[in-house]
C-alpha positions as CSV (number, residue, x, y, z in Angstrom):
1,M,-14.3,-35.1,6.8
2,N,-13.7,-32.6,9.7
3,Y,-13.6,-29.2,7.5
4,F,-12.4,-27.0,10.8
5,R,-9.8,-29.4,11.8
6,T,-8.5,-29.4,7.8
7,A,-8.4,-25.5,7.7
8,G,-6.6,-25.4,11.0
9,L,-4.1,-27.8,9.7
10,L,-3.3,-25.8,6.9
11,A,-3.1,-22.5,9.0
12,L,-0.6,-24.2,11.3
13,L,1.5,-25.8,8.6
14,S,1.7,-22.3,6.7
15,C,3.2,-20.6,10.1
16,L,5.6,-22.8,10.5
17,A,9.2,-21.4,9.0
18,S,10.7,-23.1,6.3
19,P,14.3,-22.4,4.9
20,A,14.3,-19.7,2.2
21,P,13.9,-21.2,-1.4
22,A,17.2,-20.7,-3.4
23,T,17.2,-17.8,-6.0
24,E,16.6,-19.8,-8.9
25,D,13.5,-21.7,-7.1
26,L,12.2,-18.2,-5.9
27,A,12.3,-16.5,-9.2
28,M,10.5,-19.3,-10.5
29,R,7.9,-18.9,-8.1
30,A,7.8,-15.6,-8.2
31,Q,7.3,-15.2,-12.0
32,A,4.6,-17.9,-11.9
33,M,2.6,-15.6,-9.1
34,L,2.7,-12.6,-11.4
35,A,1.7,-14.7,-14.1
36,T,-1.5,-16.2,-12.2
37,D,-2.4,-12.6,-11.0
38,I,-2.3,-11.1,-14.5
39,A,-4.6,-12.0,-17.2
40,H,-2.9,-12.0,-20.8
41,G,-3.2,-8.8,-22.3
42,N,-4.0,-6.8,-19.3
43,P,-2.0,-4.1,-17.6
44,G,0.2,-5.5,-15.0
45,A,2.9,-5.2,-12.7
46,V,6.6,-5.4,-12.3
47,A,8.1,-7.2,-9.4
48,L,11.6,-7.0,-7.7
49,V,12.8,-9.1,-4.5
50,A,16.1,-8.9,-2.6
51,R,17.9,-10.1,0.1
52,G,20.6,-7.6,1.3
53,D,22.0,-6.3,-2.0
54,Q,21.4,-9.2,-4.0
55,V,18.5,-9.3,-6.0
56,L,16.9,-12.3,-6.0
57,F,13.9,-11.4,-8.8
58,R,13.1,-8.8,-11.1
59,G,10.4,-9.7,-13.5
60,A,7.2,-8.3,-15.0
61,A,3.8,-9.4,-16.6
62,G,1.1,-7.5,-18.4
63,V,1.0,-4.9,-21.0
64,A,2.7,-1.3,-21.0
65,N,0.8,0.0,-23.5
66,L,-2.6,-1.6,-24.4
67,E,-3.1,0.3,-27.8
68,L,0.2,-0.4,-28.9
69,D,0.5,-3.8,-27.2
70,V,3.8,-3.0,-25.6
71,P,4.7,-5.6,-22.8
72,L,5.8,-4.5,-19.4
73,S,9.6,-4.4,-18.6
74,A,11.1,-4.4,-15.4
75,E,12.8,-1.2,-16.2
76,Q,10.1,0.8,-17.1
77,R,8.9,4.1,-15.0
78,F,5.5,4.2,-13.0
79,H,3.5,6.7,-10.9
80,I,4.1,5.6,-7.6
81,G,1.5,7.6,-5.8
82,S,1.9,7.8,-2.1
83,I,5.2,6.0,-2.0
84,T,6.3,9.6,-2.5
85,K,5.3,10.2,1.3
86,T,8.5,8.3,2.3
87,L,11.0,10.4,0.0
88,T,9.3,13.3,1.4
89,A,9.5,12.2,4.9
90,A,13.1,11.5,4.2
91,T,14.0,14.9,2.7
92,V,12.5,16.7,6.0
93,L,14.5,14.5,8.2
94,E,17.7,15.3,5.8
95,L,17.1,18.9,6.7
96,A,16.4,18.2,10.5
97,A,20.0,16.0,10.6
98,A,21.5,19.4,9.2
99,H,19.8,21.6,11.8
100,K,17.9,23.3,9.2
101,L,14.5,22.6,10.8
102,S,13.0,20.8,13.9
103,L,10.6,18.3,14.0
104,D,9.1,19.9,16.9
105,D,8.9,23.1,15.2
106,P,5.6,24.6,14.9
107,L,4.1,24.6,11.0
108,S,3.6,28.5,11.9
109,R,7.4,29.2,11.6
110,Y,7.2,28.2,7.8
111,L,3.3,29.1,7.0
112,P,2.4,32.0,9.4
113,D,-0.6,32.5,7.8
114,F,-1.9,28.8,8.4
115,P,-4.7,28.6,10.8
116,N,-3.9,27.4,14.3
117,G,-0.4,26.6,12.8
118,S,1.3,27.4,16.2
119,H,-0.3,24.3,17.5
120,I,0.9,21.9,14.8
121,T,4.1,20.6,14.7
122,L,6.3,19.2,11.8
123,A,6.1,15.8,13.6
124,Q,2.5,15.7,13.5
125,L,2.3,16.3,9.8
126,L,4.9,13.4,9.2
127,D,3.2,11.1,11.3
128,H,-0.7,11.9,10.6
129,T,-1.6,13.1,13.8
130,A,-2.0,16.8,13.1
131,G,-5.7,16.9,11.8
132,I,-5.3,18.2,8.7
133,G,-7.8,16.7,6.4
134,D,-8.5,16.1,3.0
135,D,-11.9,17.5,2.8
136,W,-11.1,20.2,0.5
137,E,-12.8,20.4,-3.4
138,A,-10.6,20.4,-6.4
139,N,-11.0,19.7,-9.8
140,P,-8.5,16.4,-10.3
141,A,-7.5,17.5,-13.5
142,E,-6.9,21.4,-12.3
143,A,-3.4,22.3,-12.1
144,L,-2.3,23.5,-8.8
145,D,0.8,25.1,-7.4
146,T,1.9,25.0,-3.8
147,R,1.0,28.3,-2.7
148,T,-2.5,27.5,-4.1
149,L,-2.7,24.2,-2.5
150,V,-1.7,25.4,1.0
151,K,-4.5,27.9,0.6
152,R,-7.2,25.3,-0.2
153,I,-6.4,23.2,2.6
154,A,-6.2,26.3,5.0
155,D,-9.8,26.9,4.0
156,K,-10.7,23.7,5.4
157,A,-11.8,22.9,9.3
158,P,-9.4,20.5,11.1
159,D,-10.6,16.9,11.7
160,F,-9.2,16.8,15.3
161,A,-7.0,18.8,17.6
162,P,-3.4,18.4,16.7
163,G,-1.9,15.1,18.4
164,T,-5.3,13.7,19.8
165,A,-6.2,11.2,17.1
166,W,-4.4,9.6,13.8
167,R,-5.9,10.0,10.2
168,Y,-3.9,9.3,7.1
169,S,-3.5,13.1,5.4
170,N,-2.6,13.6,1.9
171,S,-2.7,17.2,2.8
172,G,-0.3,17.2,5.6
173,Y,2.3,15.8,3.1
174,M,1.6,18.8,0.6
175,L,2.1,21.1,3.6
176,L,5.4,19.8,4.1
177,G,6.4,20.1,0.4
178,A,5.7,23.9,1.4
179,V,7.8,23.8,4.5
180,I,10.6,22.3,2.1
181,E,10.4,25.1,-0.3
182,R,10.6,27.4,2.7
183,V,13.7,25.9,4.0
184,T,15.4,25.1,1.2
185,G,14.3,28.3,-1.3
186,Q,13.8,25.3,-3.9
187,P,10.7,23.7,-5.5
188,W,10.2,20.4,-3.4
189,D,11.0,18.1,-5.8
190,R,14.6,20.1,-6.5
191,A,15.3,19.7,-2.8
192,M,14.5,16.2,-2.5
193,H,16.3,15.6,-6.0
194,D,19.6,17.0,-4.2
195,L,19.1,15.8,-0.7
196,V,17.6,12.1,-1.5
197,L,17.5,11.2,-4.8
198,V,21.3,11.8,-5.8
199,P,23.0,10.3,-2.9
200,A,20.8,7.5,-3.1
201,G,21.8,6.8,-6.6
202,M,17.8,7.3,-8.1
203,E,18.7,8.5,-11.6
204,H,15.0,7.5,-13.2
205,T,12.9,9.1,-10.1
206,L,11.7,12.6,-10.7
207,Y,8.5,14.8,-10.7
208,A,7.4,15.2,-14.5
209,G,4.5,17.4,-13.8
210,D,1.8,17.0,-16.7
211,E,3.6,17.9,-19.6
212,Q,6.9,16.5,-19.7
213,I,7.7,13.3,-22.0
214,V,9.4,10.7,-19.8
215,P,11.1,8.0,-21.3
216,G,9.9,4.6,-20.5
217,Q,6.7,5.8,-18.7
218,V,3.9,3.2,-18.8
219,E,0.2,4.3,-19.3
220,G,-2.2,3.5,-16.5
221,Y,-5.8,1.9,-16.5
222,S,-8.9,1.3,-14.6
223,V,-11.5,-1.1,-15.1
224,D,-15.4,-0.8,-16.1
225,E,-18.3,-2.7,-14.1
226,R,-17.6,-5.7,-16.0
227,G,-14.0,-5.4,-15.2
228,N,-13.0,-4.4,-18.6
229,A,-9.1,-2.4,-19.0
230,T,-10.3,1.4,-19.3
231,H,-8.0,4.7,-19.8
232,A,-7.6,6.2,-16.2
233,A,-9.3,9.4,-15.7
234,F,-6.7,12.3,-15.9
235,A,-5.3,13.4,-13.0
236,S,-2.9,16.6,-12.7
237,M,0.4,15.6,-10.7
238,T,0.6,18.9,-9.7
239,G,-2.2,18.2,-7.3
240,P,-0.9,15.5,-5.2
241,G,2.6,17.3,-4.8
242,A,5.2,16.1,-2.1
243,A,2.0,13.8,-1.3
244,G,1.9,11.6,-4.1
245,A,3.3,13.2,-7.5
246,L,6.5,11.0,-8.1
247,T,7.5,8.9,-11.0
248,S,10.1,5.8,-10.4
249,T,10.9,2.7,-11.2
250,A,11.3,-0.6,-9.0
251,D,15.3,-0.5,-9.2
252,D,15.4,3.2,-8.1
253,L,13.1,2.8,-4.8
254,F,15.4,-0.5,-4.1
255,K,18.2,1.9,-4.3
256,F,16.3,3.9,-2.0
257,L,15.5,1.8,0.6
258,R,19.0,0.4,0.6
259,A,20.1,3.7,0.9
260,L,17.4,4.3,3.6
261,H,18.3,1.7,5.7
262,G,22.2,1.9,4.9
263,D,23.8,5.4,5.6
264,L,21.2,8.1,3.9
265,L,20.2,9.0,7.5
266,P,21.9,9.2,10.8
267,P,20.9,5.8,12.7
268,E,18.6,8.0,15.4
269,W,16.6,9.4,12.3
270,R,16.1,6.1,10.8
271,R,14.7,4.7,14.1
272,A,12.5,7.9,14.5
273,M,11.2,7.3,10.7
274,T,10.4,3.8,11.1
275,S,9.2,3.1,14.9
276,P,5.5,3.6,15.6
277,K,4.1,6.8,16.9
278,T,1.6,7.8,19.7
279,T,-1.3,9.9,20.4
280,S,-1.3,12.5,23.0
281,D,-3.5,9.9,25.2
282,G,-0.8,7.2,24.6
283,Q,-2.5,5.3,21.8
284,Q,0.0,3.6,19.5
285,V,-0.7,4.3,15.7
286,P,1.1,2.1,13.1
287,Y,2.9,4.5,11.3
288,G,6.3,6.5,11.7
289,Y,7.5,9.7,9.6
290,G,6.4,8.4,6.0
291,V,6.7,4.7,6.7
292,A,4.1,2.1,8.0
293,T,4.6,-0.4,10.7
294,G,2.9,-3.6,10.8
295,T,3.8,-7.4,10.2
296,V,3.4,-9.6,7.3
297,R,3.7,-13.7,8.9
298,G,4.1,-12.4,12.4
299,K,7.5,-10.6,11.2
300,P,7.9,-6.9,11.6
301,V,7.9,-5.0,7.9
302,W,8.2,-1.3,7.1
303,E,6.1,-0.2,4.0
304,H,3.9,2.0,2.4
305,N,1.5,1.7,-0.4
306,G,0.6,4.0,-3.4
307,G,-2.6,4.5,-5.1
308,I,-3.2,7.2,-8.1
309,P,-5.3,6.8,-11.0
310,G,-4.1,4.0,-13.4
311,F,-1.7,3.5,-10.7
312,A,-1.4,1.2,-7.3
313,T,2.2,0.2,-5.9
314,Q,3.8,-1.1,-2.9
315,Y,7.1,-1.7,-0.9
316,T,7.6,-3.8,1.8
317,Y,10.9,-4.2,4.0
318,F,11.5,-7.0,6.4
319,P,14.1,-5.6,8.6
320,E,15.1,-8.8,10.4
321,Q,15.6,-10.8,7.2
322,D,17.1,-7.7,5.2
323,V,14.5,-8.4,2.5
324,T,12.9,-5.9,0.5
325,V,10.1,-6.1,-2.0
326,V,8.8,-3.5,-4.9
327,V,5.4,-3.9,-6.5
328,L,4.4,-1.6,-9.3
329,A,1.1,-2.1,-11.3
330,N,-0.3,0.0,-14.2
331,T,-3.9,-0.4,-13.0
332,D,-6.0,0.7,-10.3
333,G,-8.4,-2.1,-10.7
334,G,-7.3,-4.2,-7.9
335,R,-6.1,-7.3,-9.9
336,P,-3.2,-7.4,-9.0
337,N,-3.3,-6.1,-5.8
338,P,0.5,-4.8,-5.1
339,R,0.1,-4.9,-1.3
340,A,-1.1,-8.5,-1.4
341,L,1.5,-9.4,-4.0
342,A,4.4,-7.8,-2.4
343,H,3.2,-9.8,1.0
344,R,3.2,-13.2,-0.7
345,L,6.7,-12.5,-2.5
346,G,8.2,-11.7,0.9
347,A,6.7,-14.6,2.7
348,L,8.4,-16.7,0.3
349,A,11.6,-14.8,0.5
350,V,11.9,-15.4,4.2
351,G,10.9,-19.0,4.0
352,D,7.5,-18.6,5.7
353,P,4.9,-18.5,2.1
354,Y,1.1,-18.6,2.2
355,T,-1.0,-21.4,1.9
356,V,-1.7,-21.6,-2.0
357,W,-5.2,-21.9,-2.5
358,T,-6.6,-23.8,-5.7
359,P,-10.1,-22.1,-6.2
360,R,-12.9,-24.2,-7.2
361,A,-16.2,-23.8,-9.0
362,L,-19.5,-23.9,-7.2
363,S,-22.9,-23.4,-8.5
364,V,-25.1,-20.2,-7.6
365,R,-27.5,-23.2,-5.7
366,E,-24.5,-24.4,-3.6
367,M,-23.0,-20.8,-2.8
368,Q,-26.9,-19.5,-1.7
369,P,-26.5,-21.0,1.9
370,L,-23.6,-19.1,2.5
371,A,-25.6,-15.7,1.8
372,G,-26.2,-13.8,5.2
373,S,-25.0,-11.5,7.8
374,Y,-22.3,-12.5,10.2
375,R,-21.8,-10.6,13.0
376,I,-18.1,-8.8,13.5
377,S,-18.8,-7.1,17.1
378,G,-21.4,-4.9,18.2
379,D,-23.4,-3.6,15.2
380,S,-20.6,-4.2,12.6
381,V,-21.5,-6.8,10.1
382,H,-20.0,-8.8,7.3
383,T,-22.5,-9.7,4.6
384,L,-22.4,-12.2,2.3
385,G,-24.2,-12.6,-1.2
386,V,-24.4,-14.0,-4.7
387,R,-24.1,-11.7,-7.5
388,D,-23.4,-12.7,-11.1
389,A,-23.0,-16.2,-10.0
390,K,-20.0,-15.3,-7.9
391,L,-19.8,-15.2,-3.9
392,T,-19.5,-11.5,-2.6
393,I,-19.0,-10.1,1.1
394,R,-19.4,-6.4,2.2
395,R,-18.7,-4.9,5.4
396,D,-21.2,-2.5,6.7
397,G,-22.3,-1.0,3.7
398,G,-18.6,-0.5,2.2
399,P,-17.2,-2.3,-1.4
400,E,-18.2,-4.9,-2.6
401,R,-15.9,-7.7,-2.8
402,E,-15.5,-10.9,-4.6
403,L,-14.6,-14.1,-2.9
404,A,-12.9,-17.4,-4.2
405,I,-13.8,-20.9,-2.9
406,A,-11.4,-23.6,-2.2
407,A,-11.9,-27.0,-1.0
408,G,-12.4,-27.2,3.2
409,D,-14.8,-24.4,3.1
410,V,-12.3,-21.9,2.7
411,L,-13.0,-18.4,1.3
412,Y,-10.5,-16.0,0.3
413,Y,-10.3,-12.6,-1.5
414,A,-10.2,-13.1,-5.0
415,G,-6.7,-11.8,-6.4
416,D,-5.6,-11.4,-2.8
417,G,-4.2,-15.0,-1.5
418,T,-2.9,-13.5,2.1
419,D,-6.1,-13.3,4.3
420,Y,-8.8,-16.3,4.3
421,I,-11.9,-17.2,5.7
422,H,-13.1,-20.7,7.1
423,V,-16.8,-21.3,6.9
424,V,-17.8,-22.8,10.4
425,R,-21.0,-25.3,9.9
426,G,-23.1,-27.0,12.1
427,A,-24.7,-30.4,13.0
428,K,-26.9,-30.1,10.0
429,G,-24.1,-28.8,7.8
430,Q,-25.7,-25.3,7.9
431,P,-23.2,-22.1,7.8
432,V,-23.2,-21.0,11.5
433,A,-20.0,-18.6,11.4
434,L,-17.1,-17.3,9.8
435,E,-13.6,-17.8,11.3
436,F,-11.4,-15.1,10.4
437,H,-7.4,-15.8,9.5
438,A,-5.8,-12.5,9.0
439,D,-2.8,-12.7,6.9
440,G,-2.9,-16.5,6.9
441,M,-2.4,-16.5,10.6
442,P,-4.4,-18.7,13.3
443,A,-8.4,-17.4,13.1
444,S,-8.1,-13.8,14.9
445,R,-12.1,-13.8,15.4
446,R,-15.4,-15.7,15.1
447,E,-18.3,-14.0,13.7
448,P,-21.3,-16.0,14.4
449,R,-24.0,-15.9,11.6
450,L,-27.3,-13.6,12.7
451,P,-30.8,-15.2,12.2
C-alpha cells in the first residue's frame, strides 16, 4: 500500500465540504465526541453548539465533583479564565462608544504614574501590542486588589516598546480593569455587569472573588504525572482580575456571543473588535480587541480560550456560517482539550468534519524506528521518542506530548484530533520525514529526519 497516497486522499476527502448534519444527527455525534474524549468518572466538559439563535446541541460528560460523584450538567458554572478578556474588551468598547474614553487615549490619562504610560494607548492594551509583561512576582494564593496589581505590573520593565511587537499579556488586561474603574467610578466587574452582562441577558456570570458561595459552581481539577485527577492548586481569583476572574455558563457565553454579533455594540466597534491588528512596522497579528482571529478548516473564526488552575475553556464563532461553539472543562490536564473539541464540533456543524482516526496499538519495538529528530526549519526540531510504551513528540525542549497512531502511518496528538502527521518512508521502509497537516488540511510542511 502507498501510505503517502492514502493519507493524502484522506486529507483531501476531509477538506471537501458536505452538508451540515441534521440537528438530531449532530447532537448524537457531538455527545459521542464528548464521551470519547472524557473517561468515565473523570472531570469533564460541557459543550454547546448553535447555528444562529438555534441551539443544536447542549450536553455534558464527566463529573462536577469527584468526592461526591456529582455528574456534570450543562447548566453548571465554570471559571472561564481568559475568556474574561473578551468581556473586558466589550466593556471598554461600550465606554468608547459612549464617548467616555477613546482607544487612542494614553494610559497616563487614567494611570498618571504608570511608567511610560504616555506612550501606551488603550488600543495597544486591548490587542496585546503595548509591551506590558507578565514577569512579575506574586503568590497565586495571595489576595490582590486593583491598586496592588497596578503597582506590581508597573515595577517590571516592559517587554518591548509599545506598538513594535505582539505578545499576549494578562497584565495589560489587568490594567484595563483599572482604567474601567477610573472611568466609571465602580469596580471593574460592577461596570461590566451594567454595561455588558445585563444587556446581553447573562444572569449566571459574575466575579465571585474567593469567599462567595456560587450556586452550581463545579470543582476544578488537575492531573498528576500518571494522569490521575488531583485537586487543582488554589489560586485567588483576585489576582487575574479583569484578565481572567469570571465565572459563567455555556448558555451565558452563548448569549454574550449572540449579543456581541448582534446589537450589543455599534457595527463599527464590533468590526474593530474582531479584525486583526498590526504592529508599527505593518506586521499583522492574529488578534483584535479581546478576540483571536484565525481559521478552522480554512473558514474564518473569532475565538478565545481560557486557562486557570482546574479549568480550561474555549469559544469559537464561525461568522460566515453563523455557528457558535462553547466548551467548558473542569480540568486543566489537557483531556479533554477544549480548543480541539470546539474546533471539531464546529467543523461538524458547518459540514466539514475532521477525519476521525482510529487508534491502533504498536509495540515498543514497532515504535522505536520512529524515534529521532526531524528538522522543522533552521535549528528548530521535533523529537520523537518512546516513553512508558507510548510514542511522544517534543519541540525544541518544550513540553512532551503523547502521539496516537492510526493506520496509514498517521500520527496525531492524543486527545486532539485536529492536526495530524504522516510518516514518509524511504525505499527500505525507514522513516525519512514527517509531513505535518495543520488543522487537518493538506500538508503545510515537510520535516526531514536528521542523521
